[in-house]
C-alpha positions, 0 to 999 in steps of 0.5 A: 494486435500489439495492445492486445499483446501488450495486454498479455504480459501486463496479465502475466506480469500481475502474477509477480506483482500478486507475489512480490507486492503481497509479501510485502504488503502482508508483512506490513500490514502486521507491523500497521496493527502493531502501529496501531494499537501503539497508537490508540494507547498513546491517543487514551492516556496523552490525550493527543494522536501521534500523526507521525505513527498515523501517518506512516499507517496512511502510506500502507492504505495507499500502497495497499488501495493501488495494490488492489487496484492494479490487481482488479485490472481497474488501474495498470499504475503498478503498487510498490515496489514497482514503482515508488512510494508517493508522499504526502506533504503533510497531514490531513 
């Protein structure tokens, strides 16, 4: 019985996560689109991509992935800002 109650609470909490993380990730996505365009121009004119911009975009990719997995009940790992952002040690 306790597990059912925990699952119910977690399901209700997902509404708060959907609203909060959804707004943050949507605003962040607008910045990512601008950075994609900027990095595209940097790559065309300099011949090298800006790895810092690409890594910043990867943070968004990771958080968006965690958000979708959480909202579709695939995972109980909450997205940003409910858990700390994951750090990447190096650019792949």
